[in-house]
mmCIF file of the N, C-alpha and C atoms, coordinates in Angstrom:
data_MODEL
# 
_entry.id   MODEL 
# 
loop_
_atom_site.group_PDB 
_atom_site.id 
_atom_site.type_symbol 
_atom_site.label_atom_id 
_atom_site.label_alt_id 
_atom_site.label_comp_id 
_atom_site.label_asym_id 
_atom_site.label_entity_id 
_atom_site.label_seq_id 
_atom_site.pdbx_PDB_ins_code 
_atom_site.Cartn_x 
_atom_site.Cartn_y 
_atom_site.Cartn_z 
_atom_site.occupancy 
_atom_site.B_iso_or_equiv 
_atom_site.pdbx_formal_charge 
_atom_site.auth_seq_id 
_atom_site.auth_comp_id 
_atom_site.auth_asym_id 
_atom_site.auth_atom_id 
_atom_site.pdbx_PDB_model_num 
ATOM 1  N N  . LYS A 1 1  ? -3.777 -10.048 52.910 1.00 0.00 ? 1  LYS A N  1 
ATOM 2  C CA . LYS A 1 1  ? -2.855 -8.973  53.295 1.00 0.00 ? 1  LYS A CA 1 
ATOM 3  C C  . LYS A 1 1  ? -2.706 -8.935  54.817 1.00 0.00 ? 1  LYS A C  1 
ATOM 4  N N  . ASP A 1 2  ? -3.819 -8.945  55.521 1.00 0.00 ? 2  ASP A N  1 
ATOM 5  C CA . ASP A 1 2  ? -3.751 -8.903  56.985 1.00 0.00 ? 2  ASP A CA 1 
ATOM 6  C C  . ASP A 1 2  ? -3.026 -10.134 57.523 1.00 0.00 ? 2  ASP A C  1 
ATOM 7  N N  . LEU A 1 3  ? -3.331 -11.290 56.934 1.00 0.00 ? 3  LEU A N  1 
ATOM 8  C CA . LEU A 1 3  ? -2.726 -12.531 57.412 1.00 0.00 ? 3  LEU A CA 1 
ATOM 9  C C  . LEU A 1 3  ? -1.209 -12.468 57.249 1.00 0.00 ? 3  LEU A C  1 
ATOM 10 N N  . LEU A 1 4  ? -0.776 -11.998 56.082 1.00 0.00 ? 4  LEU A N  1 
ATOM 11 C CA . LEU A 1 4  ? 0.659  -11.916 55.816 1.00 0.00 ? 4  LEU A CA 1 
ATOM 12 C C  . LEU A 1 4  ? 1.326  -10.960 56.797 1.00 0.00 ? 4  LEU A C  1 
ATOM 13 N N  . ASP A 1 5  ? 0.664  -9.818  57.041 1.00 0.00 ? 5  ASP A N  1 
ATOM 14 C CA . ASP A 1 5  ? 1.240  -8.833  57.956 1.00 0.00 ? 5  ASP A CA 1 
ATOM 15 C C  . ASP A 1 5  ? 1.343  -9.425  59.359 1.00 0.00 ? 5  ASP A C  1 
ATOM 16 N N  . ASN A 1 6  ? 0.310  -10.144 59.765 1.00 0.00 ? 6  ASN A N  1 
ATOM 17 C CA . ASN A 1 6  ? 0.323  -10.772 61.091 1.00 0.00 ? 6  ASN A CA 1 
ATOM 18 C C  . ASN A 1 6  ? 1.501  -11.730 61.204 1.00 0.00 ? 6  ASN A C  1 
ATOM 19 N N  . ARG A 1 7  ? 1.670  -12.529 60.157 1.00 0.00 ? 7  ARG A N  1 
ATOM 20 C CA . ARG A 1 7  ? 2.754  -13.509 60.162 1.00 0.00 ? 7  ARG A CA 1 
ATOM 21 C C  . ARG A 1 7  ? 4.101  -12.796 60.264 1.00 0.00 ? 7  ARG A C  1 
ATOM 22 N N  . LYS A 1 8  ? 4.238  -11.715 59.486 1.00 0.00 ? 8  LYS A N  1 
ATOM 23 C CA . LYS A 1 8  ? 5.495  -10.959 59.501 1.00 0.00 ? 8  LYS A CA 1 
ATOM 24 C C  . LYS A 1 8  ? 5.776  -10.406 60.893 1.00 0.00 ? 8  LYS A C  1 
ATOM 25 N N  . GLN A 1 9  ? 4.752  -9.823  61.492 1.00 0.00 ? 9  GLN A N  1 
ATOM 26 C CA . GLN A 1 9  ? 4.911  -9.237  62.827 1.00 0.00 ? 9  GLN A CA 1 
ATOM 27 C C  . GLN A 1 9  ? 5.323  -10.306 63.832 1.00 0.00 ? 9  GLN A C  1 
ATOM 28 N N  . ARG A 1 10 ? 4.680  -11.469 63.735 1.00 0.00 ? 10 ARG A N  1 
ATOM 29 C CA . ARG A 1 10 ? 4.984  -12.544 64.680 1.00 0.00 ? 10 ARG A CA 1 
ATOM 30 C C  . ARG A 1 10 ? 6.438  -12.995 64.520 1.00 0.00 ? 10 ARG A C  1 
ATOM 31 N N  . ILE A 1 11 ? 6.866  -13.154 63.270 1.00 0.00 ? 11 ILE A N  1 
ATOM 32 C CA . ILE A 1 11 ? 8.247  -13.581 63.009 1.00 0.00 ? 11 ILE A CA 1 
ATOM 33 C C  . ILE A 1 11 ? 9.234  -12.558 63.557 1.00 0.00 ? 11 ILE A C  1 
ATOM 34 N N  . LEU A 1 12 ? 8.950  -11.277 63.282 1.00 0.00 ? 12 LEU A N  1 
ATOM 35 C CA . LEU A 1 12 ? 9.847  -10.216 63.748 1.00 0.00 ? 12 LEU A CA 1 
ATOM 36 C C  . LEU A 1 12 ? 9.940  -10.232 65.260 1.00 0.00 ? 12 LEU A C  1 
ATOM 37 N N  . SER A 1 13 ? 8.792  -10.347 65.919 1.00 0.00 ? 13 SER A N  1 
ATOM 38 C CA . SER A 1 13 ? 8.784  -10.332 67.387 1.00 0.00 ? 13 SER A CA 1 
ATOM 39 C C  . SER A 1 13 ? 9.526  -11.555 67.928 1.00 0.00 ? 13 SER A C  1 
ATOM 40 N N  . THR A 1 14 ? 9.347  -12.692 67.262 1.00 0.00 ? 14 THR A N  1 
ATOM 41 C CA . THR A 1 14 ? 10.029 -13.902 67.707 1.00 0.00 ? 14 THR A CA 1 
ATOM 42 C C  . THR A 1 14 ? 11.539 -13.744 67.596 1.00 0.00 ? 14 THR A C  1 
ATOM 43 N N  . ILE A 1 15 ? 11.983 -13.212 66.458 1.00 0.00 ? 15 ILE A N  1 
ATOM 44 C CA . ILE A 1 15 ? 13.419 -12.998 66.258 1.00 0.00 ? 15 ILE A CA 1 
ATOM 45 C C  . ILE A 1 15 ? 13.957 -12.051 67.315 1.00 0.00 ? 15 ILE A C  1 
ATOM 46 N N  . ARG A 1 16 ? 13.211 -10.969 67.545 1.00 0.00 ? 16 ARG A N  1 
ATOM 47 C CA . ARG A 1 16 ? 13.657 -9.978  68.521 1.00 0.00 ? 16 ARG A CA 1 
ATOM 48 C C  . ARG A 1 16 ? 13.757 -10.624 69.902 1.00 0.00 ? 16 ARG A C  1 
ATOM 49 N N  . ASN A 1 17 ? 12.754 -11.426 70.246 1.00 0.00 ? 17 ASN A N  1 
ATOM 50 C CA . ASN A 1 17 ? 12.738 -12.069 71.563 1.00 0.00 ? 17 ASN A CA 1 
ATOM 51 C C  . ASN A 1 17 ? 13.914 -13.031 71.699 1.00 0.00 ? 17 ASN A C  1 
ATOM 52 N N  . SER A 1 18 ? 14.157 -13.827 70.667 1.00 0.00 ? 18 SER A N  1 
ATOM 53 C CA . SER A 1 18 ? 15.247 -14.802 70.732 1.00 0.00 ? 18 SER A CA 1 
ATOM 54 C C  . SER A 1 18 ? 16.585 -14.093 70.881 1.00 0.00 ? 18 SER A C  1 
ATOM 55 N N  . GLU A 1 19 ? 16.740 -12.970 70.159 1.00 0.00 ? 19 GLU A N  1 
ATOM 56 C CA . GLU A 1 19 ? 17.994 -12.227 70.258 1.00 0.00 ? 19 GLU A CA 1 
ATOM 57 C C  . GLU A 1 19 ? 18.183 -11.687 71.670 1.00 0.00 ? 19 GLU A C  1 
ATOM 58 N N  . GLU A 1 20 ? 17.118 -11.120 72.224 1.00 0.00 ? 20 GLU A N  1 
ATOM 59 C CA . GLU A 1 20 ? 17.206 -10.561 73.573 1.00 0.00 ? 20 GLU A CA 1 
ATOM 60 C C  . GLU A 1 20 ? 17.499 -11.669 74.580 1.00 0.00 ? 20 GLU A C  1 
ATOM 61 N N  . LEU A 1 21 ? 16.818 -12.802 74.418 1.00 0.00 ? 21 LEU A N  1 
ATOM 62 C CA . LEU A 1 21 ? 17.031 -13.917 75.340 1.00 0.00 ? 21 LEU A CA 1 
ATOM 63 C C  . LEU A 1 21 ? 18.478 -14.390 75.262 1.00 0.00 ? 21 LEU A C  1 
ATOM 64 N N  . ARG A 1 22 ? 18.980 -14.544 74.049 1.00 0.00 ? 22 ARG A N  1 
ATOM 65 C CA . ARG A 1 22 ? 20.342 -15.017 73.866 1.00 0.00 ? 22 ARG A CA 1 
ATOM 66 C C  . ARG A 1 22 ? 21.313 -14.045 74.534 1.00 0.00 ? 22 ARG A C  1 
ATOM 67 N N  . ARG A 1 23 ? 21.087 -12.757 74.288 1.00 0.00 ? 23 ARG A N  1 
ATOM 68 C CA . ARG A 1 23 ? 21.977 -11.738 74.840 1.00 0.00 ? 23 ARG A CA 1 
ATOM 69 C C  . ARG A 1 23 ? 21.922 -11.768 76.369 1.00 0.00 ? 23 ARG A C  1 
ATOM 70 N N  . GLY A 1 24 ? 20.723 -11.979 76.910 1.00 0.00 ? 24 GLY A N  1 
ATOM 71 C CA . GLY A 1 24 ? 20.553 -11.939 78.358 1.00 0.00 ? 24 GLY A CA 1 
ATOM 72 C C  . GLY A 1 24 ? 21.040 -13.211 79.032 1.00 0.00 ? 24 GLY A C  1 
ATOM 73 N N  . THR A 1 25 ? 20.924 -14.346 78.345 1.00 0.00 ? 25 THR A N  1 
ATOM 74 C CA . THR A 1 25 ? 21.282 -15.613 78.981 1.00 0.00 ? 25 THR A CA 1 
ATOM 75 C C  . THR A 1 25 ? 22.773 -15.902 78.879 1.00 0.00 ? 25 THR A C  1 
ATOM 76 N N  . ILE A 1 26 ? 23.453 -15.261 77.946 1.00 0.00 ? 26 ILE A N  1 
ATOM 77 C CA . ILE A 1 26 ? 24.890 -15.524 77.792 1.00 0.00 ? 26 ILE A CA 1 
ATOM 78 C C  . ILE A 1 26 ? 25.616 -15.248 79.106 1.00 0.00 ? 26 ILE A C  1 
ATOM 79 N N  . GLY A 1 27 ? 25.336 -14.113 79.726 1.00 0.00 ? 27 GLY A N  1 
ATOM 80 C CA . GLY A 1 27 ? 26.034 -13.737 80.951 1.00 0.00 ? 27 GLY A CA 1 
ATOM 81 C C  . GLY A 1 27 ? 25.616 -14.594 82.132 1.00 0.00 ? 27 GLY A C  1 
ATOM 82 N N  . HIS A 1 28 ? 24.360 -15.060 82.128 1.00 0.00 ? 28 HIS A N  1 
ATOM 83 C CA . HIS A 1 28 ? 23.846 -15.772 83.298 1.00 0.00 ? 28 HIS A CA 1 
ATOM 84 C C  . HIS A 1 28 ? 24.207 -17.257 83.260 1.00 0.00 ? 28 HIS A C  1 
ATOM 85 N N  . THR A 1 29 ? 23.948 -17.911 82.126 1.00 0.00 ? 29 THR A N  1 
ATOM 86 C CA . THR A 1 29 ? 24.129 -19.359 82.068 1.00 0.00 ? 29 THR A CA 1 
ATOM 87 C C  . THR A 1 29 ? 25.416 -19.744 81.363 1.00 0.00 ? 29 THR A C  1 
ATOM 88 N N  . GLY A 1 30 ? 25.945 -18.871 80.515 1.00 0.00 ? 30 GLY A N  1 
ATOM 89 C CA . GLY A 1 30 ? 27.191 -19.167 79.825 1.00 0.00 ? 30 GLY A CA 1 
ATOM 90 C C  . GLY A 1 30 ? 26.985 -19.996 78.573 1.00 0.00 ? 30 GLY A C  1 
ATOM 91 N N  . PHE A 1 31 ? 25.759 -20.032 78.060 1.00 0.00 ? 31 PHE A N  1 
ATOM 92 C CA . PHE A 1 31 ? 25.525 -20.756 76.810 1.00 0.00 ? 31 PHE A CA 1 
ATOM 93 C C  . PHE A 1 31 ? 26.126 -19.985 75.638 1.00 0.00 ? 31 PHE A C  1 
ATOM 94 N N  . PRO A 1 32 ? 26.669 -20.674 74.656 1.00 0.00 ? 32 PRO A N  1 
ATOM 95 C CA . PRO A 1 32 ? 27.275 -20.026 73.482 1.00 0.00 ? 32 PRO A CA 1 
ATOM 96 C C  . PRO A 1 32 ? 26.225 -19.330 72.628 1.00 0.00 ? 32 PRO A C  1 
# 
């Protein structure tokens, strides 16, 4: 149970980070 929750949290945080990075880098670098 703990392992699964850890994995879920990590995935969620990764997705959130990637979304924020994408949103932030679009204006700076112009990547699609």
